[in-house]
C-alpha positions in Angstrom: -74.4 13.2 39.2 -74.7 12.5 42.9 -73.2 8.8 44.3 -75.4 7.0 46.5 -75.0 8.0 50.6 -74.5 5.0 53.4 -77.8 5.3 55.6 -78.0 1.5 55.7 -80.8 -0.5 57.8 -81.0 -4.1 58.4 -81.8 -6.9 55.4 -84.7 -8.3 58.2 -86.2 -4.7 58.2 -85.9 -4.2 54.7 -87.2 -7.6 53.3 -90.5 -7.2 55.7 -91.5 -4.1 54.2 -90.8 -5.4 51.0 -93.5 -8.5 51.8 -95.9 -6.0 54.0 -96.7 -3.8 51.8 -97.2 -5.9 48.8 -100.2 -5.3 46.4 -102.6 -7.3 44.5 -102.1 -8.8 40.5 -98.1 -8.9 40.5 -98.3 -12.8 39.7 -100.8 -12.3 36.3 -97.7 -10.6 34.5 -95.9 -12.5 31.9 -92.8 -10.8 29.8 -95.2 -8.4 27.8 -96.2 -6.3 31.1 -92.6 -6.5 32.9 -91.2 -3.5 33.1 -88.8 -2.2 30.5 -85.7 -0.2 30.1 -86.7 3.6 30.2 -85.2 7.1 30.5 -84.7 6.8 35.0 -83.5 3.1 35.1 -80.9 4.7 32.0 -79.4 6.8 34.4 -78.6 4.7 37.2 -74.9 3.8 36.5 -72.7 1.2 38.8 -69.6 -0.5 38.5 -68.0 -3.2 40.0 -68.7 -7.5 39.0 -71.5 -9.5 39.8 -71.7 -10.9 43.2 -69.8 -7.6 44.5 -70.4 -4.2 46.0 -71.5 -2.0 43.2 -70.6 1.5 43.2 -74.1 2.9 42.5 -74.9 6.5 41.2 -78.1 8.5 39.7 -78.7 11.9 39.5 -81.1 13.1 42.3 -84.1 13.3 42.5 -84.5 10.4 40.5 -88.2 10.3 39.9 -90.7 8.1 37.4 -94.1 7.6 37.1 -93.5 3.7 35.8 -91.0 1.0 37.1 -88.7 0.8 34.8 -85.7 -1.6 34.5 -82.0 -1.5 32.3 -79.9 -4.6 32.2 -76.5 -3.9 33.7 -74.6 -7.4 33.0 -76.2 -9.8 31.2 -77.4 -13.1 32.5 -77.9 -17.0 31.1 -80.7 -19.4 31.2 -84.5 -19.2 31.5 -86.5 -16.3 31.6 -88.0 -16.1 35.7 -91.4 -16.2 35.9 -94.1 -15.3 37.8 -94.5 -17.0 41.0 -90.6 -18.1 41.0 -88.6 -18.2 43.6 -84.8 -17.0 43.8 -81.9 -15.8 45.7 -80.7 -12.0 45.1 -78.3 -9.4 46.2 -79.8 -6.2 46.1 -78.5 -2.4 47.0 -82.0 -0.3 47.4 -81.7 4.1 47.3 -84.4 6.3 47.7 -84.3 7.9 44.1 -85.6 11.2 46.1 -82.6 11.8 48.6 -80.0 9.0 46.9 -79.6 7.6 51.0 -78.9 3.7 50.5 -81.7 2.0 52.4 -80.2 -1.2 52.1 -77.2 -2.8 51.0 -76.4 -6.4 51.0 -73.1 -7.5 52.8 -71.7 -9.3 49.6 -69.6 -11.6 51.3 -70.7 -14.8 50.2 -73.3 -15.4 53.6 -76.3 -14.2 52.2 -78.6 -13.8 49.8 -82.2 -12.4 50.0 -85.2 -15.2 49.0 -87.8 -13.7 46.9 -90.7 -14.6 45.4 -92.1 -13.2 41.8 -95.7 -13.3 43.3 -98.4 -11.2 44.8 -96.4 -11.3 48.2 -93.8 -9.3 46.8 -93.7 -5.2 46.3 -94.9 -5.4 42.6 -91.7 -2.8 41.4 -89.7 -5.8 42.5 -91.6 -8.7 40.4 -92.3 -6.3 37.7 -88.4 -5.2 37.9 -87.1 -8.8 38.1 -89.7 -10.8 35.6 -88.2 -12.0 32.4 -84.7 -11.4 34.1 -81.7 -14.0 34.2 -79.8 -15.8 36.6 -76.6 -13.9 36.7 -77.8 -10.9 35.7 -77.0 -7.8 37.2 -80.2 -5.1 36.7 -80.9 -1.2 37.7 -84.6 -0.8 38.8 -86.5 2.2 39.7 -89.7 1.3 41.0 -92.4 4.5 40.7 -94.3 5.6 43.8 -97.5 3.6 42.5 -95.1 0.0 42.6 -93.7 0.9 45.3 -94.4 2.6 49.0 -96.3 5.2 47.7 -100.0 3.9 48.1 -99.2 2.9 51.7 -98.2 7.0 52.3 -94.7 6.3 52.0 -92.6 3.7 54.8 -91.6 5.5 57.9 -89.1 3.1 58.9 -87.1 3.1 55.5 -87.3 6.6 54.9 -89.5 7.1 52.1 -92.1 9.3 51.6 -95.4 8.9 49.1 -93.3 9.9 45.8 -90.2 8.9 46.1 -88.8 6.4 43.5 -87.0 3.7 45.1 -83.5 2.4 43.0 -82.7 -0.7 43.4 -79.8 -2.8 41.9 -80.1 -6.4 41.9 -77.8 -9.5 41.5 -80.0 -12.5 40.8 -78.0 -15.0 42.5 -79.9 -18.3 41.7 -82.9 -18.8 40.1 -85.0 -22.0 41.3 -86.6 -23.8 39.2 -90.6 -23.3 38.6 -91.9 -26.3 38.7 -91.0 -30.0 38.5 -89.4 -31.0 34.9 -88.0 -34.9 36.2 -88.8 -37.5 33.4 -92.4 -39.2 34.1 -92.5 -42.2 36.4 -94.7 -45.1 36.7 -96.0 -44.9 40.0 -97.2 -47.7 42.7 -101.0 -48.7 42.6 -102.6 -47.7 45.9 -101.1 -44.3 45.9 -103.7 -41.2 45.7 -103.7 -40.3 41.3 -102.3 -37.0 40.8 -103.4 -34.9 38.1 -101.3 -31.7 36.5 -103.5 -28.7 34.9 -101.3 -26.9 32.2 -99.5 -24.8 34.8 -98.0 -27.9 36.5 -100.3 -27.3 39.6 -101.8 -30.7 40.5 -105.1 -31.8 41.3 -105.1 -34.9 44.4 -107.5 -37.3 44.1 -107.8 -39.8 46.9 -109.1 -43.2 46.8 -112.1 -44.5 49.0 -111.1 -47.4 51.2 -108.8 -47.2 54.7 -105.6 -44.9 54.6 -102.2 -46.7 55.0 -100.8 -46.6 58.3 -97.1 -46.8 57.4 -95.5 -43.8 55.1 -96.2 -44.6 52.1 -94.7 -42.7 49.0 -93.7 -42.4 45.4 -91.6 -40.1 42.7 -94.2 -39.2 39.9 -91.4 -37.2 38.3 -87.6 -38.1 38.5 -85.4 -34.9 38.9 -81.8 -35.1 37.8 -80.5 -32.3 40.2 -79.0 -32.2 43.9 -80.0 -34.2 45.9 -81.8 -33.2 49.7 -80.4 -34.0 52.6 -81.1 -33.4 56.3 -79.5 -29.9 57.0 -80.8 -28.8 53.5 -82.9 -25.5 53.0 -85.1 -26.9 50.5 -87.1 -24.5 48.2 -90.9 -26.4 47.0 -93.9 -25.8 45.7 -96.5 -28.5 47.9 -100.1 -29.4 48.1 -101.5 -31.3 50.8 -105.0 -33.1 51.3 -107.3 -34.6 54.1 -107.1 -38.7 53.4 -110.6 -38.4 55.4 -112.2 -36.0 54.3 -110.9 -35.3 51.0 -110.3 -31.6 51.0 -107.1 -29.1 50.9 -105.7 -27.7 53.9 -102.9 -26.3 51.8 -101.5 -25.3 48.6 -98.5 -23.2 47.7 -100.0 -22.8 44.1 -102.7 -21.2 45.6 -101.0 -19.1 47.9 -98.8 -18.0 45.1 -95.5 -18.3 45.9 -93.3 -21.7 46.6 -91.5 -22.1 50.0 -88.8 -22.9 51.6 -88.1 -24.9 54.8 -85.5 -27.7 56.2 -86.6 -31.5 56.4 -85.4 -31.6 59.9 -87.8 -28.8 61.0 -91.1 -30.6 59.1 -93.2 -33.3 60.5 -91.6 -36.6 60.5 -93.2 -38.0 57.5 -92.5 -35.3 55.1 -88.9 -35.4 56.3 -88.4 -38.8 55.2 -90.1 -38.3 52.1 -88.0 -35.6 50.9 -84.7 -36.7 52.0 -82.9 -38.0 49.4 -84.6 -36.7 46.9 -83.4 -34.9 43.8 -84.1 -31.3 42.2 -86.6 -31.5 39.9 -89.0 -34.3 41.5 -92.3 -34.3 42.3 -93.4 -36.8 44.9 -96.5 -38.0 46.2 -96.5 -38.8 50.1 -99.2 -40.2 52.1 -98.1 -39.8 55.7 -99.7 -41.5 59.0 -100.9 -39.6 62.1 -97.7 -41.0 64.3 -95.7 -39.9 61.6 -97.5 -36.1 61.2 -99.5 -34.5 64.2 -100.8 -37.6 66.1 -103.7 -36.5 68.0 -102.7 -32.7 67.9 -105.3 -30.4 66.6 -103.2 -27.9 63.7 -105.0 -25.4 62.5 -107.3 -27.6 59.8 -105.7 -30.6 60.6 -108.2 -32.7 62.6 -106.6 -35.0 65.4 -105.7 -38.2 63.9 -105.3 -37.0 60.6 -103.5 -39.5 57.5 -102.3 -36.5 55.4 -101.1 -36.4 51.7 -98.9 -34.6 49.9 -97.6 -33.2 46.3 -94.1 -31.6 46.4 -92.5 -30.0 43.6 -88.5 -29.9 44.5 -87.2 -26.9 43.2 -84.2 -26.5 44.6 -81.5 -26.7 47.6 -79.3 -24.7 49.1 
């Protein structure tokens, strides 16, 4: 049994690699297709409490042609879903050499946001899918689900045939969708229709756009309030009032996003601040509280914007 050695690179580099090398098809996975325990993941031994730096050991070289997951510490709550956002503490190792690729500080200062979506390395998604908040798991990521298709990673000192061993503490699971109580919304606001997965369709009414900020609460959540300095995890969709066309949708992109209200357009910040986790809101934002006369990517100058937002968590 060889204890993993201590070659450590920056967390930012690792997280960039985990997203930059992501492959297609992970967001459609389910518990039936998630990683399960196997001979390789069962060989990963750890000690230490949840949230503290684990002492990790495994025999080298550790190889696996499939991605496997073994539970080390039991969690609680609902099983994680495809498309959901979590925050986690991770230690990662080269399965062939035992060298550490990255280790979280485990000092309460940071946990990595990870989207269980196509934007993330397939082996990470398969390993985390259907786990629970508070759980510690050992994941052995096969080369095919890791860096093999890219020919390895020179930055992370991984070869094309190297498995990746990951020990993950799932610190927080954000809501997969707004779960608040349905509310009656005033007439005049755009209608919002949800499909079976909670993805909104926005129907903009005919007529002139309002000249002041208008908003309504579609679902009233019971969670924490959004504050000006909060980091807010959301799913959102945006439509142009005049053109009645979509200009953004995190549902379409497959992953929630995190934002700070005082760093977004004023109308959206006003709509978010004071709302509660689990809520879904609709907001109509006039140009003077959006982008004004500036052209921004797919948003024409002078546009009135319509947003539907699921508030999934705050930090």
